C-alpha positions in Angstrom: -112.6 44.5 1.3 -112.0 43.4 4.8 -109.3 44.7 7.0 -107.6 41.3 6.9 -106.8 41.5 3.2 -106.1 45.2 2.7 -102.3 46.0 2.7 -101.1 48.2 5.3 -99.6 51.7 4.5 -96.1 50.5 5.3 -96.4 47.6 2.9 -97.8 49.9 0.2 -94.9 52.3 0.5 -92.5 49.4 0.2 -94.1 48.1 -2.9 -94.1 51.5 -4.6 -90.4 51.9 -3.7 -89.5 48.5 -5.2 -91.4 49.5 -8.4 -89.6 52.8 -8.6 -86.2 51.0 -8.2 -87.1 48.5 -10.9 -88.1 51.3 -13.3 -84.9 53.0 -12.7 -82.9 49.9 -13.3 -84.9 49.2 -16.5 -84.2 52.6 -17.9 -80.5 52.3 -17.1 -80.3 48.9 -18.9 -81.6 50.1 -22.3 -79.8 53.4 -22.3 -77.3 53.2 -25.2 -73.7 53.2 -24.3 -71.4 55.5 -26.2 -69.4 53.6 -28.7 -65.9 54.9 -29.6 -65.0 55.4 -33.3 -62.1 53.0 -33.0 -64.4 50.2 -31.9 -66.7 50.8 -34.9 -63.8 50.7 -37.3 -62.6 47.4 -35.8 -66.1 45.9 -36.2 -66.0 46.3 -40.1 -65.6 43.0 -41.9 -62.3 42.5 -43.8 -63.0 42.3 -47.6 -61.5 39.5 -49.6 -58.7 40.8 -51.9 -60.4 39.5 -55.1 -64.0 40.2 -54.2 -65.8 41.6 -57.1 -63.0 41.0 -59.6 -64.9 38.4 -61.6 -63.4 39.4 -64.9 -60.0 38.5 -63.7 -61.2 35.2 -62.3 -62.8 34.3 -65.7 -59.7 35.2 -67.6 -57.4 33.3 -65.2 -59.6 30.2 -65.2 -59.8 30.0 -69.0 -56.1 30.7 -69.4 -55.3 28.0 -66.9 -57.3 25.5 -69.0 -55.5 26.5 -72.2 -52.1 26.3 -70.6 -52.8 22.9 -69.1 -54.2 21.6 -72.4 -51.0 22.7 -74.3 -48.8 21.1 -71.6 -50.6 17.8 -71.8 -50.4 17.8 -75.6 -46.7 18.3 -75.4 -46.2 15.8 -72.6 -44.2 12.8 -73.8 -46.1 10.4 -71.5 -49.4 11.2 -73.3 -49.8 8.8 -76.2 -49.7 10.5 -79.6 -53.1 9.3 -80.8 -55.9 11.6 -82.1 -58.5 10.4 -79.6 -56.2 10.6 -76.6 -55.0 14.1 -77.4 -58.5 15.3 -78.0 -59.6 13.7 -74.7 -56.9 15.4 -72.6 -57.6 18.8 -74.3 -61.3 18.5 -73.4 -60.4 17.5 -69.8 -58.1 20.5 -69.5 -60.8 22.9 -70.7 -63.2 21.2 -68.3 -60.8 22.0 -65.5 -60.8 25.7 -66.6 -64.6 25.9 -66.3 -64.4 24.1 -63.0 -61.9 26.6 -61.7 -64.3 29.4 -62.8 -67.0 27.9 -60.6 -64.8 27.3 -57.6 -62.8 30.6 -57.6 -65.9 32.7 -58.2 -67.5 31.1 -55.1 -64.4 31.5 -52.9 -62.9 34.8 -54.1 -65.8 36.8 -55.5 -69.2 38.1 -54.4 -70.5 37.1 -57.9 -70.5 33.3 -57.9 -70.8 31.7 -61.3 -72.3 28.3 -60.4 -73.6 27.9 -64.0 -70.0 27.2 -65.2 -70.2 23.8 -63.6 -72.5 22.6 -66.4 -69.9 23.1 -69.2 -67.3 21.6 -66.9 -69.3 18.4 -66.4 -70.1 18.1 -70.1 -66.4 18.6 -71.2 -65.3 16.0 -68.5 -67.7 13.4 -69.9 -66.8 14.2 -73.5 -63.1 14.0 -72.7 -63.5 10.6 -71.0 -65.5 9.2 -73.9 -62.9 10.5 -76.4 -60.2 8.6 -74.5 -62.2 5.4 -75.1 -61.9 5.9 -78.9 -64.3 6.8 -81.7 -64.9 3.2 -82.8 -66.5 2.1 -79.5 -70.2 1.7 -79.0 -70.2 4.5 -76.5 -68.2 6.7 -78.9 -70.5 6.1 -81.8 -73.6 6.8 -79.8 -72.1 9.9 -78.2 -71.5 11.4 -81.7 -75.2 11.8 -82.0 -75.9 12.9 -78.4 -73.3 15.5 -77.7 -74.2 18.3 -80.2 -77.8 18.9 -79.1 -76.8 18.4 -75.5 -74.0 20.9 -75.7 -76.3 23.4 -77.4 -78.9 23.1 -74.6 -76.1 23.7 -72.0 -74.9 26.7 -73.9 -78.4 28.3 -74.0 -79.0 27.6 -70.4 -75.5 29.0 -69.4 -76.2 32.2 -71.3 -79.5 32.8 -69.4 -77.7 32.1 -66.1 -74.7 34.3 -67.0 -76.9 37.2 -67.7 -78.0 37.2 -64.1 -74.7 36.4 -62.5 -71.8 37.9 -64.6 -71.2 41.6 -65.0 -72.0 43.1 -68.4 -68.4 43.8 -69.4 -67.3 40.3 -68.5 -70.2 38.8 -70.3 -69.6 40.7 -73.5 -65.9 40.2 -73.8 -65.3 36.8 -72.2 -68.3 34.7 -71.3 -70.3 35.2 -74.4 -67.4 34.6 -76.8 -66.5 31.4 -75.0 -70.0 30.1 -75.1 -70.3 31.1 -78.7 -67.3 28.8 -79.5 -69.1 26.0 -77.8 -72.3 26.7 -79.6 -70.5 26.7 -83.0 -68.8 23.5 -82.1 -72.2 21.9 -81.3 -73.7 23.1 -84.6 -70.7 22.0 -86.6 -70.4 18.7 -84.9 -74.1 17.9 -85.4 -73.8 18.9 -89.1 -70.7 16.6 -89.6 -72.4 13.7 -87.9 -75.5 13.9 -90.0 -73.5 14.6 -93.2 -71.2 11.6 -92.8 -74.2 9.4 -92.2 -75.9 10.6 -95.3 -72.7 10.3 -97.4 -72.1 6.7 -96.2 -75.5 5.8 -97.5 -75.2 7.7 -100.7 -71.7 6.6 -101.6 -71.1 3.0 -100.8 -67.6 1.7 -101.3 -67.2 0.7 -105.0 -64.3 -1.7 -104.5 -63.0 -4.0 -101.8 -60.9 -3.6 -98.6 -57.8 -5.8 -98.5 -55.5 -6.3 -95.5 -51.9 -5.3 -96.2 -50.6 -6.0 -92.7 -52.1 -4.0 -89.8 -54.5 -2.0 -92.0 -56.8 -2.4 -95.0 -56.6 -0.5 -98.3 -59.5 0.1 -100.7 -58.9 -1.2 -104.2 -61.2 -0.8 -107.2 -60.5 -2.5 -110.5 -62.5 -2.2 -113.7 -62.1 -3.3 -117.3 -60.0 -6.2 -118.6 -56.8 -6.7 -120.6 -53.1 -6.8 -119.7 -50.9 -5.2 -118.6 -52.9 -3.9 -115.7 -52.8 -0.1 -115.2 -52.3 1.2 -111.7 -53.4 4.8 -111.0 -51.8 6.7 -108.2 -53.7 9.9 -107.1 -51.9 13.1 -106.1 -51.2 14.7 -102.7 -54.3 14.4 -100.5 -56.4 13.0 -103.3 -58.6 9.9 -103.4 -59.4 7.2 -105.9 -62.6 9.0 -107.0 -60.5 11.9 -108.3 -59.2 9.6 -111.1 -62.7 8.8 -112.4 -62.3 10.3 -116.0 -58.9 8.6 -116.5 -60.0 5.2 -115.1 -63.2 5.1 -117.2 -61.3 5.9 -120.4 -58.4 3.4 -119.8 -60.8 0.7 -118.7 -62.2 0.5 -122.3 -59.4 -1.8 -123.3 -57.3 -2.6 -120.2 -57.8 -3.6 -116.6 -57.3 -0.5 -114.5 -57.0 -0.4 -110.7 -57.2 2.7 -108.6 -56.8 2.6 -104.8 -56.9 4.8 -101.7 -53.7 5.2 -99.7 -53.8 4.7 -95.9 -56.2 7.0 -94.2 -57.7 8.2 -97.5 -61.1 7.4 -99.0 -62.4 4.1 -97.7 -58.9 2.9 -96.6 -58.0 2.4 -92.9 -55.5 4.7 -91.3 -52.0 3.3 -90.6 -49.5 3.8 -87.8 -46.1 5.1 -88.6 -44.9 7.5 -91.4 -46.4 7.0 -94.8 -43.5 8.1 -97.0 -42.8 7.0 -100.6 -41.0 3.8 -99.6 -43.9 2.7 -97.2 -46.5 3.7 -99.8 -44.8 1.6 -102.5 -44.6 -1.3 -100.0 -48.3 -1.0 -99.2 -49.1 -1.0 -102.9 -47.0 -4.0 -103.6 -48.7 -6.0 -100.8 -52.1 -4.8 -101.9 -51.6 -6.1 -105.5 -50.2 -9.4 -104.2 -53.1 -9.9 -101.8 -55.6 -9.0 -104.5 -54.0 -11.6 -106.8 -53.4 -9.0 -109.6 -50.3 -10.1 -111.5 -47.7 -7.8 -112.9 -45.8 -6.4 -114.5 -47.9 -3.2 -114.4 -48.1 0.1 -116.1 -48.0 2.8 -113.4 -49.5 6.2 -113.8 -49.0 8.8 -111.0 -50.4 12.3 -110.9 -48.6 15.1 -109.0 -47.2 13.7 -105.8 -48.4 10.3 -106.9 -45.5 10.4 -109.5 -43.1 10.2 -106.6 -44.8 7.0 -105.4 -44.7 5.2 -108.8 -41.0 6.2 -109.2 -40.3 4.7 -105.8 -42.3 1.6 -106.6 -40.3 1.2 -109.9 -37.0 1.6 -107.9 -38.1 -1.0 -105.3 -39.8 -3.5 -107.6 -38.3 -3.0 -111.1 -39.4 -6.4 -112.4 -43.0 -5.5 -111.6 -43.1 -2.4 -113.8 -43.5 -2.6 -117.6 -44.1 1.0 -118.3 -44.8 4.4 -116.6 -46.7 7.6 -117.2 -46.0 10.7 -115.1 -48.9 13.2 -115.0 -47.4 16.6 -114.1 -45.4 14.8 -111.5 -43.6 16.3 -108.6 -39.9 16.0 -109.3 -37.5 14.0 -107.2 -34.7 15.7 -105.2 -31.2 14.3 -105.3 -29.1 14.1 -102.2 -29.4 12.5 -98.8 -32.9 12.2 -97.4 -33.8 14.4 -94.4 -34.3 12.9 -91.0 -37.5 11.0 -90.7 -40.4 12.9 -89.1 -42.0 11.5 -85.9 -45.7 11.4 -85.4 -45.2 11.9 -81.6 -43.2 15.2 -81.9 -45.0 18.4 -81.0 -45.8 19.3 -84.6 -47.3 15.9 -85.2 -49.4 16.2 -82.0 -50.7 19.6 -83.1 -51.5 18.3 -86.5 -53.7 15.6 -84.9 -55.7 18.3 -83.1 -56.0 20.3 -86.3 -57.3 17.3 -88.1 -59.8 16.7 -85.3 -61.5 20.0 -86.2 -62.9 18.2 -89.2 -65.2 16.4 -86.7 -66.8 19.9 -86.3 -67.4 20.3 -90.1 -64.5 22.6 -90.6 -63.2 20.8 -93.7 -66.4 21.5 -95.6 -65.5 25.2 -95.5 -62.5 24.6 -97.7 -62.9 24.7 -101.5 -62.1 21.9 -103.9 -61.7 21.4 -107.6 -64.1 18.5 -108.0 -66.9 20.4 -109.9 -65.9 18.9 -113.3 -65.9 15.2 -112.1 -68.9 13.0 -112.9 -71.7 13.5 -110.3 -71.1 10.2 -108.4 -67.4 10.6 -108.3 -67.7 14.2 -107.3 -69.8 13.3 -104.3 -67.5 10.4 -103.4 -64.5 12.7 -103.5 -66.1 15.5 -101.4 -67.4 13.0 -98.9 -64.0 11.4 -98.5 -61.7 14.4 -98.2 -63.8 16.2 -95.5 -63.4 13.6 -92.8 -60.9 13.9 -89.9 -59.2 10.7 -91.0 -58.6 12.0 -94.5 -57.4 15.4 -93.2 -54.9 13.7 -90.9 -53.7 11.5 -93.7 -53.1 14.6 -95.9 -51.2 16.4 -93.1 -49.0 13.3 -92.6 -48.4 13.0 -96.3 -47.4 16.6 -96.5 -45.0 16.3 -93.6 -43.3 13.3 -95.3 -43.0 15.2 -98.6 -39.3 16.0 -98.3 -38.5 12.4 -97.6 -40.6 11.2 -100.5 -38.9 13.5 -103.0 -35.5 12.0 -102.0 -36.7 8.4 -102.0 -38.1 8.8 -105.5 -34.7 9.9 -106.7 -33.3 6.4 -106.2 -34.7 5.5 -109.6 -32.0 6.7 -112.0 -32.5 4.5 -114.9 -35.8 3.1 -116.2 -33.9 0.6 -118.5 -35.4 1.6 -121.8 -39.0 0.9 -120.7 -41.7 3.0 -122.2 -42.1 6.3 -120.3 -44.4 9.2 -121.1 -44.2 12.5 -119.2 -47.3 14.7 -119.5 -47.1 18.2 -118.3 -49.8 20.9 -117.8 -49.1 23.9 -120.0 -50.5 26.5 -117.6 -49.5 27.6 -114.1 -45.8 26.5 -114.2 -42.6 28.4 -114.5 -39.4 27.4 -116.4 -37.9 25.5 -113.5 -40.9 23.1 -113.4 -40.6 22.5 -117.2 -36.9 21.9 -116.8 -37.5 19.3 -114.0 -40.1 17.6 -116.3 -37.4 17.2 -119.0 -35.1 15.5 -116.5 -37.8 12.9 -115.8 -38.0 12.2 -119.5 -34.3 11.4 -119.4 -34.9 8.4 -117.1 -35.6 6.2 -120.1 -34.3 6.1 -123.7 -37.8 5.1 -124.8 -39.6 8.2 -123.6 -41.7 11.2 -124.7 -42.6 14.5 -123.2 -46.1 15.9 -124.0 -47.4 19.3 -122.9 -51.1 19.8 -122.7 -51.3 23.5 -123.5 -54.6 24.5 -121.9 -54.4 22.2 -118.9 -53.6 23.1 -115.3 -52.1 20.9 -112.7 -55.4 19.7 -111.2 -57.4 19.8 -114.5 -55.1 17.2 -116.1 -57.1 14.5 -114.2 -60.2 16.3 -113.0 -61.4 17.9 -116.3 -62.8 15.5 -118.9 -61.1 17.1 -121.9 -57.7 17.5 -120.2 -58.0 14.0 -118.7 -58.4 12.6 -122.2 -54.8 13.6 -123.0 -53.7 11.8 -119.8 -55.6 8.7 -120.7 -54.2 8.7 -124.3 -50.7 8.8 -122.8 -51.5 5.7 -120.6 -53.0 3.8 -123.5 -50.0 4.6 -125.7 -47.7 3.1 -123.1 -49.9 0.0 -122.8 -49.8 -0.4 -126.6 -46.0 -0.2 -126.5 -45.8 -2.8 -123.8 -48.1 -5.1 -125.7 -46.3 -4.8 -128.9 -42.8 -4.7 -127.4 -42.1 -1.7 -129.7 -40.7 1.7 -128.9 -43.2 4.6 -128.4 -44.4 6.2 -131.5 
C-alpha cells in the first residue's frame, strides 16, 4: 500500500479510541437495571372478579332464563294462547343460553361460545311458535326441529367437553342438554305418531259449525227417538263404541266430541255445563236431527245432559245417567278465567303433549274394539285434547252447580245405572237422589262393574245399553218404565 493511502498513527489511535468508547457505551446500554419489588407488583395484571367461576355463570344464566320465562307467562299483556305462551317461554330460555355465551366471554377465562347454538335455535323456535301451529311454517317446522335440535345437542356436548370444567359439565351442562335431547326425541316421536294416526283413523262422522268452532258428530242406526251419548270427563266419542253399536240396532244414536276433544275444534272461553249444553243444542239443530231426544251421559257427561234437560226441557223425552257425577246444590262458584296464572300454566302443561308426554300416561281402553281403541288413544294424547281435559276439570265445580238447576224431570222416563264396585255409601246415596228427579224412574246397580268399565267393557256396557233401550221403549209406547 502506498503512503498516500495508509492512515497515520495519530488517525489510528483516534479510531481505536472511538471504538473503545462505543464498546463501553454498548455494554452500558444492555446492562440490566435493578427493578424494585414494588414496581414488579404494580406490573401484575388485575384479575377479573369472576374469572374462572364458570359454574356460577352457567347457573346464573339458566336461572335468569327461567325467571324471565315465568315473568312473561304471568304478564297480563301477553295473550293467553298456547302458542304465544310457548313462544315467549322458548325466547326466554334462548336468552338464558345467550347470557351464558356473553358472560362466559366477558367474565371468565373459559368462554362457552358453543352455547350460542342452542340460543339461536330456541330463538327461531320461539318466533315460529308465535306464528301459530296451523301456519305453513309451523307445520313444516314440526318435522324439522326434532332432528335439528338433536344435532345441535350432540355438537354442543362435544364442544362443552373441551370448554367447560368437569364439575360444571356433569351437574349443569349435561343435564340441560339432556333435557333438550329428550325434547327432540319426544317431539319427533309425537310428530310421526300423529301423522300415522291421522292416516289410520280417519274421522268417522262430520264436522259441523256451531258458531266459531266445529264439533264432530257421528250418527248411526235409524229409528226415533234419537239417542244422544255424552262421554265422561276427558273422554272422546270412540270411548262409547260398545254402547253406540248396541243401541244402533233399533234406534238412531249420535255420539259427538266436545270442543277440543277427538276431531272437534278447540273453542275460546270456558266450556262449563251451560256452554256444553248450548253447543250440543246448536250441533243437533245444524245437523238437522230433530228432537225430542233420549240423553245418556256417563260420569261427568251426566252433568251435561242434566244441564241440557234444564235448558231445553221440550227437547228431552227421556234420560239415562250412567254412574253420573252428582250435581251440587247452592250458588255456583266464580267463573274461572283462562287468562289467570293457573290457566296459563295449564296451557304450558298441555303443550308438553307435543313432546309425546301424554303417551306415557295409562288408559282404560284395552277392552274397546280395536278400531275404537286406536281412535281413542290417538285422540286423548294430543296437546289439544289434554288442554280440553284440563279446562273441563277446572270448570268442574261450576258444572256440578249448573246441573243442579234441573229439580224436576216431570215424570219422564229416567234410569240411573250405577257401578257396583269402587264406590262408597255417599256415592250410592247421591245416585238415589238422582232417581228422585222423576216419578217414572229406576235405579239399577251393575254389581261387577266399575266406573270406567260401565262403558268400556263389552259385558258391563251391555247393561248400560239395555237401560237406554228400555227408556227408548218407554218413550215410544208412552208407558211407564217396567
